[in-house]
Biopython code that builds the backbone (N, CA, C, O; Angstrom):
import numpy as np
from Bio.PDB.StructureBuilder import StructureBuilder

atoms = [
    (1, "UNK", "N", (-20.188, 79.223, 36.475)),
    (1, "UNK", "CA", (-20.222, 77.912, 37.040)),
    (1, "UNK", "C", (-18.811, 77.315, 37.017)),
    (1, "UNK", "O", (-18.125, 77.365, 35.996)),
    (2, "UNK", "N", (-18.386, 76.751, 38.153)),
    (2, "UNK", "CA", (-17.053, 76.153, 38.235)),
    (2, "UNK", "C", (-17.102, 74.699, 37.808)),
    (2, "UNK", "O", (-18.096, 74.000, 38.004)),
    (3, "UNK", "N", (-16.011, 74.271, 37.226)),
    (3, "UNK", "CA", (-15.902, 72.865, 36.856)),
    (3, "UNK", "C", (-15.287, 72.100, 38.010)),
    (3, "UNK", "O", (-14.421, 72.617, 38.715)),
    (4, "UNK", "N", (-15.725, 70.893, 38.200)),
    (4, "UNK", "CA", (-15.139, 70.040, 39.233)),
    (4, "UNK", "C", (-13.786, 69.548, 38.743)),
    (4, "UNK", "O", (-13.648, 69.164, 37.582)),
    (5, "UNK", "N", (-12.782, 69.556, 39.622)),
    (5, "UNK", "CA", (-11.465, 69.058, 39.217)),
    (5, "UNK", "C", (-11.533, 67.560, 38.923)),
    (5, "UNK", "O", (-12.189, 66.800, 39.635)),
    (6, "UNK", "N", (-10.852, 67.163, 37.877)),
    (6, "UNK", "CA", (-10.817, 65.757, 37.481)),
    (6, "UNK", "C", (-9.373, 65.297, 37.531)),
    (6, "UNK", "O", (-8.490, 65.942, 36.966)),
    (7, "UNK", "N", (-9.135, 64.200, 38.198)),
    (7, "UNK", "CA", (-7.783, 63.672, 38.284)),
    (7, "UNK", "C", (-7.410, 62.991, 36.971)),
    (7, "UNK", "O", (-8.195, 62.230, 36.407)),
    (8, "UNK", "N", (-6.212, 63.273, 36.501)),
    (8, "UNK", "CA", (-5.728, 62.612, 35.296)),
    (8, "UNK", "C", (-4.990, 61.325, 35.644)),
    (8, "UNK", "O", (-4.520, 60.620, 34.752)),
    (9, "UNK", "N", (-4.885, 61.015, 36.925)),
    (9, "UNK", "CA", (-4.221, 59.799, 37.380)),
    (9, "UNK", "C", (-5.212, 58.888, 38.085)),
    (9, "UNK", "O", (-6.059, 59.351, 38.848)),
    (10, "UNK", "N", (-5.105, 57.599, 37.828)),
    (10, "UNK", "CA", (-5.884, 56.611, 38.567)),
    (10, "UNK", "C", (-4.939, 55.542, 39.089)),
    (10, "UNK", "O", (-3.876, 55.299, 38.517)),
    (11, "UNK", "N", (-5.335, 54.915, 40.171)),
    (11, "UNK", "CA", (-4.528, 53.832, 40.715)),
    (11, "UNK", "C", (-4.585, 52.663, 39.740)),
    (11, "UNK", "O", (-5.664, 52.217, 39.350)),
    (12, "UNK", "N", (-3.414, 52.175, 39.352)),
    (12, "UNK", "CA", (-3.358, 51.128, 38.335)),
    (12, "UNK", "C", (-2.845, 49.801, 38.879)),
    (12, "UNK", "O", (-3.191, 48.742, 38.355)),
    (13, "UNK", "N", (-2.028, 49.847, 39.918)),
    (13, "UNK", "CA", (-1.449, 48.611, 40.422)),
    (13, "UNK", "C", (-0.478, 48.878, 41.544)),
    (13, "UNK", "O", (-0.532, 49.912, 42.209)),
    (14, "UNK", "N", (0.425, 47.910, 41.744)),
    (14, "UNK", "CA", (1.386, 48.007, 42.837)),
    (14, "UNK", "C", (2.741, 47.500, 42.359)),
    (14, "UNK", "O", (2.823, 46.576, 41.550)),
    (15, "UNK", "N", (3.797, 48.117, 42.870)),
    (15, "UNK", "CA", (5.163, 47.692, 42.564)),
    (15, "UNK", "C", (5.798, 47.168, 43.844)),
    (15, "UNK", "O", (5.606, 47.726, 44.924)),
    (16, "UNK", "N", (6.562, 46.077, 43.703)),
    (16, "UNK", "CA", (7.240, 45.456, 44.844)),
    (16, "UNK", "C", (8.654, 45.063, 44.438)),
    (16, "UNK", "O", (8.963, 44.922, 43.255)),
    (17, "UNK", "N", (9.504, 44.890, 45.442)),
    (17, "UNK", "CA", (10.830, 44.324, 45.180)),
    (17, "UNK", "C", (10.665, 42.830, 44.960)),
    (17, "UNK", "O", (9.830, 42.189, 45.598)),
    (18, "UNK", "N", (11.459, 42.283, 44.060)),
    (18, "UNK", "CA", (11.406, 40.846, 43.810)),
    (18, "UNK", "C", (12.796, 40.369, 43.426)),
    (18, "UNK", "O", (13.720, 41.171, 43.289)),
    (19, "UNK", "N", (12.940, 39.075, 43.256)),
    (19, "UNK", "CA", (14.218, 38.512, 42.822)),
    (19, "UNK", "C", (14.596, 38.948, 41.425)),
    (19, "UNK", "O", (15.756, 38.845, 41.026)),
    (20, "UNK", "N", (13.618, 39.435, 40.679)),
    (20, "UNK", "CA", (13.858, 39.909, 39.314)),
    (20, "UNK", "C", (13.990, 41.424, 39.262)),
    (20, "UNK", "O", (13.824, 42.014, 38.195)),
    (21, "UNK", "N", (14.287, 42.075, 40.394)),
    (21, "UNK", "CA", (14.397, 43.536, 40.447)),
    (21, "UNK", "C", (13.166, 44.139, 41.078)),
    (21, "UNK", "O", (12.942, 43.987, 42.279)),
    (22, "UNK", "N", (12.364, 44.823, 40.280)),
    (22, "UNK", "CA", (11.103, 45.395, 40.745)),
    (22, "UNK", "C", (9.990, 44.776, 39.912)),
    (22, "UNK", "O", (10.037, 44.806, 38.682)),
    (23, "UNK", "N", (8.996, 44.219, 40.581)),
    (23, "UNK", "CA", (7.836, 43.687, 39.861)),
    (23, "UNK", "C", (6.732, 44.735, 39.893)),
    (23, "UNK", "O", (6.501, 45.383, 40.914)),
    (24, "UNK", "N", (6.064, 44.887, 38.776)),
    (24, "UNK", "CA", (4.968, 45.843, 38.645)),
    (24, "UNK", "C", (3.724, 45.054, 38.272)),
    (24, "UNK", "O", (3.622, 44.529, 37.163)),
    (25, "UNK", "N", (2.785, 44.972, 39.194)),
    (25, "UNK", "CA", (1.542, 44.235, 38.955)),
    (25, "UNK", "C", (0.468, 45.207, 38.502)),
    (25, "UNK", "O", (0.098, 46.130, 39.228)),
    (26, "UNK", "N", (-0.025, 44.989, 37.293)),
    (26, "UNK", "CA", (-1.074, 45.826, 36.708)),
    (26, "UNK", "C", (-2.213, 44.901, 36.293)),
    (26, "UNK", "O", (-2.129, 44.225, 35.268)),
    (27, "UNK", "N", (-3.257, 44.873, 37.077)),
    (27, "UNK", "CA", (-4.361, 43.958, 36.805)),
    (27, "UNK", "C", (-3.891, 42.523, 36.969)),
    (27, "UNK", "O", (-3.362, 42.155, 38.018)),
    (28, "UNK", "N", (-4.082, 41.715, 35.940)),
    (28, "UNK", "CA", (-3.653, 40.322, 36.006)),
    (28, "UNK", "C", (-2.303, 40.087, 35.339)),
    (28, "UNK", "O", (-1.909, 38.936, 35.152)),
    (29, "UNK", "N", (-1.592, 41.138, 34.980)),
    (29, "UNK", "CA", (-0.271, 41.035, 34.346)),
    (29, "UNK", "C", (0.802, 41.551, 35.291)),
    (29, "UNK", "O", (0.567, 42.461, 36.086)),
    (30, "UNK", "N", (1.986, 40.953, 35.191)),
    (30, "UNK", "CA", (3.133, 41.400, 35.977)),
    (30, "UNK", "C", (4.287, 41.691, 35.034)),
    (30, "UNK", "O", (4.585, 40.907, 34.134)),
    (31, "UNK", "N", (4.929, 42.826, 35.253)),
    (31, "UNK", "CA", (6.078, 43.246, 34.464)),
    (31, "UNK", "C", (7.252, 43.447, 35.412)),
    (31, "UNK", "O", (7.060, 43.590, 36.620)),
    (32, "UNK", "N", (8.479, 43.458, 34.867)),
    (32, "UNK", "CA", (9.671, 43.532, 35.710)),
    (32, "UNK", "C", (10.652, 44.574, 35.198)),
    (32, "UNK", "O", (10.840, 44.739, 33.992)),
    (33, "UNK", "N", (11.272, 45.274, 36.142)),
    (33, "UNK", "CA", (12.450, 46.089, 35.879)),
    (33, "UNK", "C", (13.609, 45.298, 36.469)),
    (33, "UNK", "O", (13.731, 45.223, 37.691)),
    (34, "UNK", "N", (14.470, 44.703, 35.633)),
    (34, "UNK", "CA", (15.590, 43.913, 36.151)),
    (34, "UNK", "C", (16.550, 44.780, 36.968)),
    (34, "UNK", "O", (16.634, 45.988, 36.746)),
    (35, "UNK", "N", (17.286, 44.162, 37.926)),
    (35, "UNK", "CA", (18.184, 44.928, 38.809)),
    (35, "UNK", "C", (19.194, 45.794, 38.060)),
    (35, "UNK", "O", (19.427, 46.939, 38.448)),
    (36, "UNK", "N", (19.800, 45.264, 36.988)),
    (36, "UNK", "CA", (20.785, 46.065, 36.250)),
    (36, "UNK", "C", (20.128, 47.247, 35.540)),
    (36, "UNK", "O", (20.761, 48.285, 35.349)),
    (37, "UNK", "N", (18.874, 47.097, 35.151)),
    (37, "UNK", "CA", (18.150, 48.200, 34.523)),
    (37, "UNK", "C", (17.788, 49.273, 35.550)),
    (37, "UNK", "O", (17.808, 50.462, 35.233)),
    (38, "UNK", "N", (17.457, 48.862, 36.777)),
    (38, "UNK", "CA", (17.140, 49.825, 37.841)),
    (38, "UNK", "C", (18.355, 50.702, 38.110)),
    (38, "UNK", "O", (18.225, 51.915, 38.270)),
    (39, "UNK", "N", (19.542, 50.090, 38.159)),
    (39, "UNK", "CA", (20.778, 50.866, 38.373)),
    (39, "UNK", "C", (20.991, 51.871, 37.244)),
    (39, "UNK", "O", (21.445, 52.990, 37.486)),
    (40, "UNK", "N", (20.669, 51.483, 36.029)),
    (40, "UNK", "CA", (20.830, 52.375, 34.887)),
    (40, "UNK", "C", (19.929, 53.597, 34.946)),
    (40, "UNK", "O", (20.274, 54.654, 34.418)),
    (41, "UNK", "N", (18.775, 53.456, 35.586)),
    (41, "UNK", "CA", (17.862, 54.598, 35.714)),
    (41, "UNK", "C", (18.528, 55.773, 36.413)),
    (41, "UNK", "O", (18.316, 56.928, 36.040)),
    (42, "UNK", "N", (19.329, 55.478, 37.420)),
    (42, "UNK", "CA", (19.971, 56.538, 38.195)),
    (42, "UNK", "C", (21.221, 57.073, 37.505)),
    (42, "UNK", "O", (21.885, 57.969, 38.025)),
    (43, "UNK", "N", (21.541, 56.523, 36.330)),
    (43, "UNK", "CA", (22.627, 57.039, 35.498)),
    (43, "UNK", "C", (22.067, 57.748, 34.272)),
    (43, "UNK", "O", (22.745, 57.879, 33.252)),
    (44, "UNK", "N", (20.807, 58.210, 34.384)),
    (44, "UNK", "CA", (20.125, 58.928, 33.301)),
    (44, "UNK", "C", (19.974, 58.100, 32.028)),
    (44, "UNK", "O", (20.038, 58.630, 30.919)),
    (45, "UNK", "N", (19.773, 56.788, 32.201)),
    (45, "UNK", "CA", (19.494, 55.918, 31.058)),
    (45, "UNK", "C", (18.067, 55.394, 31.165)),
    (45, "UNK", "O", (17.502, 55.320, 32.256)),
    (46, "UNK", "N", (17.505, 55.039, 30.041)),
    (46, "UNK", "CA", (16.203, 54.376, 30.046)),
    (46, "UNK", "C", (16.388, 52.938, 30.495)),
    (46, "UNK", "O", (17.480, 52.380, 30.383)),
    (47, "UNK", "N", (15.327, 52.342, 31.001)),
    (47, "UNK", "CA", (15.371, 50.953, 31.443)),
    (47, "UNK", "C", (14.315, 50.160, 30.690)),
    (47, "UNK", "O", (13.235, 50.667, 30.388)),
    (48, "UNK", "N", (14.646, 48.904, 30.392)),
    (48, "UNK", "CA", (13.678, 48.026, 29.743)),
    (48, "UNK", "C", (12.724, 47.459, 30.781)),
    (48, "UNK", "O", (13.126, 47.154, 31.904)),
    (49, "UNK", "N", (11.479, 47.320, 30.407)),
    (49, "UNK", "CA", (10.489, 46.634, 31.229)),
    (49, "UNK", "C", (10.170, 45.328, 30.516)),
    (49, "UNK", "O", (9.832, 45.316, 29.333)),
    (50, "UNK", "N", (10.282, 44.226, 31.258)),
    (50, "UNK", "CA", (10.131, 42.895, 30.680)),
    (50, "UNK", "C", (8.865, 42.215, 31.173)),
    (50, "UNK", "O", (8.356, 42.536, 32.247)),
    (51, "UNK", "N", (8.357, 41.271, 30.381)),
    (51, "UNK", "CA", (7.225, 40.459, 30.815)),
    (51, "UNK", "C", (7.756, 39.175, 31.465)),
    (51, "UNK", "O", (8.963, 39.033, 31.662)),
    (52, "UNK", "N", (6.859, 38.245, 31.795)),
    (52, "UNK", "CA", (7.259, 36.995, 32.447)),
    (52, "UNK", "C", (8.213, 36.157, 31.604)),
    (52, "UNK", "O", (9.037, 35.420, 32.146)),
    (53, "UNK", "N", (8.109, 36.265, 30.292)),
    (53, "UNK", "CA", (8.961, 35.482, 29.399)),
    (53, "UNK", "C", (10.310, 36.152, 29.141)),
    (53, "UNK", "O", (11.150, 35.589, 28.440)),
    (54, "UNK", "N", (10.526, 37.330, 29.691)),
    (54, "UNK", "CA", (11.779, 38.045, 29.490)),
    (54, "UNK", "C", (11.807, 38.900, 28.237)),
    (54, "UNK", "O", (12.862, 39.404, 27.853)),
    (55, "UNK", "N", (10.659, 39.069, 27.597)),
    (55, "UNK", "CA", (10.582, 39.901, 26.402)),
    (55, "UNK", "C", (10.267, 41.338, 26.793)),
    (55, "UNK", "O", (9.543, 41.593, 27.756)),
    (56, "UNK", "N", (10.821, 42.263, 26.032)),
    (56, "UNK", "CA", (10.599, 43.679, 26.339)),
    (56, "UNK", "C", (9.152, 44.068, 26.063)),
    (56, "UNK", "O", (8.617, 43.810, 24.985)),
    (57, "UNK", "N", (8.528, 44.699, 27.066)),
    (57, "UNK", "CA", (7.141, 45.164, 26.952)),
    (57, "UNK", "C", (7.049, 46.685, 26.990)),
    (57, "UNK", "O", (6.017, 47.254, 26.634)),
    (58, "UNK", "N", (8.126, 47.349, 27.420)),
    (58, "UNK", "CA", (8.069, 48.798, 27.519)),
    (58, "UNK", "C", (9.386, 49.391, 27.973)),
    (58, "UNK", "O", (10.408, 48.708, 28.055)),
    (59, "UNK", "N", (9.334, 50.685, 28.267)),
    (59, "UNK", "CA", (10.512, 51.427, 28.718)),
    (59, "UNK", "C", (10.150, 52.235, 29.953)),
    (59, "UNK", "O", (8.992, 52.600, 30.157)),
    (60, "UNK", "N", (11.161, 52.511, 30.778)),
    (60, "UNK", "CA", (10.977, 53.350, 31.963)),
    (60, "UNK", "C", (12.097, 54.380, 32.004)),
    (60, "UNK", "O", (13.198, 54.132, 31.513)),
    (61, "UNK", "N", (11.810, 55.532, 32.588)),
    (61, "UNK", "CA", (12.809, 56.590, 32.742)),
    (61, "UNK", "C", (12.416, 57.455, 33.928)),
    (61, "UNK", "O", (11.268, 57.443, 34.372)),
    (62, "UNK", "N", (13.386, 58.203, 34.430)),
    (62, "UNK", "CA", (13.113, 59.161, 35.497)),
    (62, "UNK", "C", (12.788, 60.495, 34.850)),
    (62, "UNK", "O", (13.484, 60.924, 33.929)),
    (63, "UNK", "N", (11.748, 61.151, 35.317)),
    (63, "UNK", "CA", (11.330, 62.413, 34.714)),
    (63, "UNK", "C", (11.165, 63.475, 35.792)),
    (63, "UNK", "O", (10.989, 63.110, 36.955)),
    (64, "UNK", "N", (11.209, 64.735, 35.486)),
    (64, "UNK", "CA", (11.387, 65.272, 34.146)),
    (64, "UNK", "C", (12.798, 65.000, 33.628)),
    (64, "UNK", "O", (13.767, 65.002, 34.387)),
    (65, "UNK", "N", (12.888, 64.770, 32.334)),
    (65, "UNK", "CA", (14.135, 64.332, 31.717)),
    (65, "UNK", "C", (15.227, 65.391, 31.800)),
    (65, "UNK", "O", (16.376, 65.059, 32.088)),
    (66, "UNK", "N", (14.898, 66.657, 31.556)),
    (66, "UNK", "CA", (15.913, 67.709, 31.466)),
    (66, "UNK", "C", (16.240, 68.370, 32.805)),
    (66, "UNK", "O", (17.128, 69.221, 32.850)),
    (67, "UNK", "N", (15.574, 68.021, 33.875)),
    (67, "UNK", "CA", (15.810, 68.665, 35.174)),
    (67, "UNK", "C", (16.797, 67.850, 36.003)),
    (67, "UNK", "O", (16.925, 66.639, 35.823)),
    (68, "UNK", "N", (17.491, 68.527, 36.911)),
    (68, "UNK", "CA", (18.411, 67.833, 37.805)),
    (68, "UNK", "C", (17.655, 67.018, 38.841)),
    (68, "UNK", "O", (18.069, 65.912, 39.188)),
    (69, "UNK", "N", (16.540, 67.564, 39.340)),
    (69, "UNK", "CA", (15.775, 66.857, 40.365)),
    (69, "UNK", "C", (14.701, 66.003, 39.694)),
    (69, "UNK", "O", (13.774, 66.522, 39.072)),
    (70, "UNK", "N", (14.844, 64.698, 39.831)),
    (70, "UNK", "CA", (13.868, 63.777, 39.263)),
    (70, "UNK", "C", (12.721, 63.602, 40.249)),
    (70, "UNK", "O", (12.949, 63.473, 41.452)),
    (71, "UNK", "N", (11.502, 63.597, 39.751)),
    (71, "UNK", "CA", (10.340, 63.513, 40.628)),
    (71, "UNK", "C", (9.527, 62.246, 40.438)),
    (71, "UNK", "O", (8.824, 61.833, 41.360)),
    (72, "UNK", "N", (9.598, 61.619, 39.276)),
    (72, "UNK", "CA", (8.779, 60.446, 38.997)),
    (72, "UNK", "C", (9.549, 59.417, 38.191)),
    (72, "UNK", "O", (10.432, 59.747, 37.400)),
    (73, "UNK", "N", (9.190, 58.159, 38.415)),
    (73, "UNK", "CA", (9.578, 57.089, 37.516)),
    (73, "UNK", "C", (8.406, 56.948, 36.554)),
    (73, "UNK", "O", (7.283, 56.664, 36.972)),
    (74, "UNK", "N", (8.666, 57.147, 35.278)),
    (74, "UNK", "CA", (7.629, 57.059, 34.258)),
    (74, "UNK", "C", (7.870, 55.800, 33.451)),
    (74, "UNK", "O", (8.999, 55.521, 33.047)),
    (75, "UNK", "N", (6.813, 55.040, 33.216)),
    (75, "UNK", "CA", (6.930, 53.806, 32.442)),
    (75, "UNK", "C", (5.899, 53.812, 31.326)),
    (75, "UNK", "O", (4.730, 54.131, 31.541)),
    (76, "UNK", "N", (6.345, 53.458, 30.143)),
    (76, "UNK", "CA", (5.457, 53.305, 28.997)),
    (76, "UNK", "C", (5.348, 51.812, 28.731)),
    (76, "UNK", "O", (6.298, 51.181, 28.267)),
    (77, "UNK", "N", (4.172, 51.249, 29.032)),
    (77, "UNK", "CA", (3.938, 49.815, 28.870)),
    (77, "UNK", "C", (2.691, 49.649, 28.012)),
    (77, "UNK", "O", (1.610, 50.115, 28.372)),
    (78, "UNK", "N", (2.851, 48.981, 26.875)),
    (78, "UNK", "CA", (1.736, 48.715, 25.964)),
    (78, "UNK", "C", (0.939, 49.990, 25.659)),
    (78, "UNK", "O", (-0.287, 50.002, 25.763)),
    (79, "UNK", "N", (1.644, 51.052, 25.285)),
    (79, "UNK", "CA", (1.044, 52.344, 24.908)),
    (79, "UNK", "C", (0.247, 53.004, 26.023)),
    (79, "UNK", "O", (-0.661, 53.788, 25.747)),
    (80, "UNK", "N", (0.565, 52.705, 27.264)),
    (80, "UNK", "CA", (-0.070, 53.352, 28.423)),
    (80, "UNK", "C", (1.037, 53.891, 29.325)),
    (80, "UNK", "O", (2.068, 53.245, 29.509)),
    (81, "UNK", "N", (0.812, 55.091, 29.891)),
    (81, "UNK", "CA", (1.802, 55.730, 30.766)),
    (81, "UNK", "C", (1.470, 55.472, 32.231)),
    (81, "UNK", "O", (0.335, 55.657, 32.671)),
    (82, "UNK", "N", (2.498, 55.036, 32.985)),
    (82, "UNK", "CA", (2.358, 54.781, 34.412)),
    (82, "UNK", "C", (3.411, 55.579, 35.155)),
    (82, "UNK", "O", (4.498, 55.815, 34.629)),
    (83, "UNK", "N", (3.094, 56.000, 36.386)),
    (83, "UNK", "CA", (4.026, 56.785, 37.187)),
    (83, "UNK", "C", (4.131, 56.246, 38.602)),
    (83, "UNK", "O", (3.170, 55.740, 39.180)),
    (84, "UNK", "N", (5.351, 56.377, 39.141)),
    (84, "UNK", "CA", (5.643, 56.091, 40.551)),
    (84, "UNK", "C", (6.482, 57.260, 41.035)),
    (84, "UNK", "O", (7.428, 57.659, 40.355)),
    (85, "UNK", "N", (6.162, 57.814, 42.187)),
    (85, "UNK", "CA", (6.963, 58.941, 42.677)),
    (85, "UNK", "C", (8.353, 58.446, 43.068)),
    (85, "UNK", "O", (8.513, 57.319, 43.536)),
    (86, "UNK", "N", (9.359, 59.303, 42.869)),
    (86, "UNK", "CA", (10.734, 58.934, 43.238)),
    (86, "UNK", "C", (10.851, 58.689, 44.737)),
    (86, "UNK", "O", (11.629, 57.837, 45.164)),
    (87, "UNK", "N", (10.094, 59.418, 45.532)),
    (87, "UNK", "CA", (10.125, 59.211, 46.979)),
    (87, "UNK", "C", (9.660, 57.794, 47.323)),
    (87, "UNK", "O", (10.275, 57.119, 48.149)),
    (88, "UNK", "N", (8.579, 57.348, 46.691)),
    (88, "UNK", "CA", (8.101, 55.983, 46.907)),
    (88, "UNK", "C", (9.099, 54.961, 46.375)),
    (88, "UNK", "O", (9.323, 53.926, 47.003)),
    (89, "UNK", "N", (9.700, 55.246, 45.219)),
    (89, "UNK", "CA", (10.679, 54.334, 44.633)),
    (89, "UNK", "C", (11.874, 54.152, 45.556)),
    (89, "UNK", "O", (12.331, 53.026, 45.752)),
    (90, "UNK", "N", (12.392, 55.240, 46.128)),
    (90, "UNK", "CA", (13.522, 55.143, 47.055)),
    (90, "UNK", "C", (13.127, 54.371, 48.310)),
    (90, "UNK", "O", (13.929, 53.596, 48.832)),
    (91, "UNK", "N", (11.904, 54.571, 48.805)),
    (91, "UNK", "CA", (11.433, 53.828, 49.980)),
    (91, "UNK", "C", (11.352, 52.337, 49.672)),
    (91, "UNK", "O", (11.659, 51.510, 50.531)),
    (92, "UNK", "N", (10.946, 51.991, 48.472)),
    (92, "UNK", "CA", (10.879, 50.588, 48.071)),
    (92, "UNK", "C", (12.273, 49.980, 47.969)),
    (92, "UNK", "O", (12.520, 48.892, 48.487)),
    (93, "UNK", "N", (13.181, 50.685, 47.301)),
    (93, "UNK", "CA", (14.534, 50.163, 47.099)),
    (93, "UNK", "C", (15.324, 50.062, 48.395)),
    (93, "UNK", "O", (16.177, 49.186, 48.531)),
    (94, "UNK", "N", (15.051, 50.950, 49.354)),
    (94, "UNK", "CA", (15.767, 50.911, 50.633)),
    (94, "UNK", "C", (15.150, 49.909, 51.605)),
    (94, "UNK", "O", (15.720, 49.648, 52.665)),
    (95, "UNK", "N", (14.003, 49.351, 51.260)),
    (95, "UNK", "CA", (13.355, 48.374, 52.125)),
    (95, "UNK", "C", (12.418, 48.971, 53.152)),
    (95, "UNK", "O", (11.885, 48.246, 53.993)),
    (96, "UNK", "N", (12.202, 50.282, 53.104)),
    (96, "UNK", "CA", (11.291, 50.934, 54.048)),
    (96, "UNK", "C", (9.839, 50.547, 53.790)),
    (96, "UNK", "O", (9.024, 50.542, 54.712)),
    (97, "UNK", "N", (9.518, 50.226, 52.549)),
    (97, "UNK", "CA", (8.144, 49.853, 52.194)),
    (97, "UNK", "C", (8.166, 48.565, 51.393)),
    (97, "UNK", "O", (9.095, 48.306, 50.628)),
    (98, "UNK", "N", (7.128, 47.761, 51.583)),
    (98, "UNK", "CA", (7.005, 46.485, 50.871)),
    (98, "UNK", "C", (6.440, 46.669, 49.464)),
    (98, "UNK", "O", (6.863, 45.997, 48.523)),
    (99, "UNK", "N", (5.493, 47.573, 49.332)),
    (99, "UNK", "CA", (4.862, 47.822, 48.044)),
    (99, "UNK", "C", (4.530, 49.292, 47.902)),
    (99, "UNK", "O", (4.307, 49.990, 48.891)),
    (100, "UNK", "N", (4.498, 49.755, 46.670)),
    (100, "UNK", "CA", (4.176, 51.156, 46.407)),
    (100, "UNK", "C", (3.125, 51.233, 45.302)),
    (100, "UNK", "O", (3.003, 50.331, 44.473)),
    (101, "UNK", "N", (2.376, 52.322, 45.311)),
    (101, "UNK", "CA", (1.280, 52.524, 44.362)),
    (101, "UNK", "C", (1.814, 52.931, 42.992)),
    (101, "UNK", "O", (2.727, 53.750, 42.885)),
    (102, "UNK", "N", (1.235, 52.353, 41.959)),
    (102, "UNK", "CA", (1.509, 52.718, 40.576)),
    (102, "UNK", "C", (0.260, 53.418, 40.053)),
    (102, "UNK", "O", (-0.848, 52.898, 40.177)),
    (103, "UNK", "N", (0.445, 54.607, 39.465)),
    (103, "UNK", "CA", (-0.683, 55.378, 38.931)),
    (103, "UNK", "C", (-0.611, 55.403, 37.410)),
    (103, "UNK", "O", (0.474, 55.423, 36.829)),
    (104, "UNK", "N", (-1.770, 55.401, 36.775)),
    (104, "UNK", "CA", (-1.832, 55.496, 35.320)),
    (104, "UNK", "C", (-2.264, 56.903, 34.926)),
    (104, "UNK", "O", (-3.170, 57.478, 35.530)),
    (105, "UNK", "N", (-1.608, 57.449, 33.911)),
    (105, "UNK", "CA", (-1.934, 58.777, 33.389)),
    (105, "UNK", "C", (-2.964, 58.633, 32.270)),
    (105, "UNK", "O", (-2.811, 57.797, 31.379)),
    (106, "UNK", "N", (-4.014, 59.455, 32.324)),
    (106, "UNK", "CA", (-5.069, 59.455, 31.306)),
    (106, "UNK", "C", (-5.076, 60.808, 30.605)),
    (106, "UNK", "O", (-5.577, 61.792, 31.149)),
    (107, "UNK", "N", (-4.520, 60.855, 29.403)),
    (107, "UNK", "CA", (-4.426, 62.112, 28.657)),
    (107, "UNK", "C", (-5.803, 62.653, 28.287)),
    (107, "UNK", "O", (-5.972, 63.866, 28.165)),
    (108, "UNK", "N", (-6.779, 61.784, 28.107)),
    (108, "UNK", "CA", (-8.103, 62.250, 27.704)),
    (108, "UNK", "C", (-8.812, 63.029, 28.807)),
    (108, "UNK", "O", (-9.788, 63.729, 28.535)),
    (109, "UNK", "N", (-8.340, 62.919, 30.041)),
    (109, "UNK", "CA", (-8.938, 63.667, 31.150)),
    (109, "UNK", "C", (-8.264, 65.014, 31.378)),
    (109, "UNK", "O", (-8.789, 65.863, 32.099)),
    (110, "UNK", "N", (-7.101, 65.208, 30.761)),
    (110, "UNK", "CA", (-6.374, 66.471, 30.940)),
    (110, "UNK", "C", (-7.130, 67.591, 30.233)),
    (110, "UNK", "O", (-7.638, 67.416, 29.125)),
    (111, "UNK", "N", (-7.192, 68.728, 30.887)),
    (111, "UNK", "CA", (-7.928, 69.861, 30.317)),
    (111, "UNK", "C", (-6.957, 70.870, 29.776)),
    (111, "UNK", "O", (-7.370, 71.904, 29.250)),
]
sb = StructureBuilder()
sb.init_structure("model")
sb.init_model(0)
sb.init_chain("A")
sb.init_seg("    ")
for serial, (resi, resn, name, xyz) in enumerate(atoms, 1):
    if name == "N":
        sb.init_residue(resn, " ", resi, " ")
    sb.init_atom(name, np.array(xyz, "f"), 0.0, 1.0, " ", f" {name:<3s}", serial, name[0])
structure = sb.get_structure()
C-alpha cells in the first residue's frame, strides 16, 4: 500500500514591500525586515525581523547557507520556520509583484 504524499509546507501569509522594508503578514500579526537588513541578506548576513514596536521577533537568512546558489529566504519567527523562494523575493524587490506567498514549514509532517 502506498502512502499519500503530505506537504510539509502550508501557506502562512503574504509578504509585501512597505516603507519599513518588507512587511510579512502572518495571520493578524505583521513583522518587518528593515531595508538595511534586506541589503545585508545579500551579503551573507542574517537579518533581524522586527515587530510593530521595533523589537526583534526573529531572524532571517538566505539558504542553503553553505551553497553559492541561494534558493530560499528562511525566517525563524517565534519558534516557527517560514520560507519565501528567492525568485519570488527578487520579483518583490524589483517591483514585478505586489505580494508574494509565505509558507510555513511543519517538521512534524516530514517523514
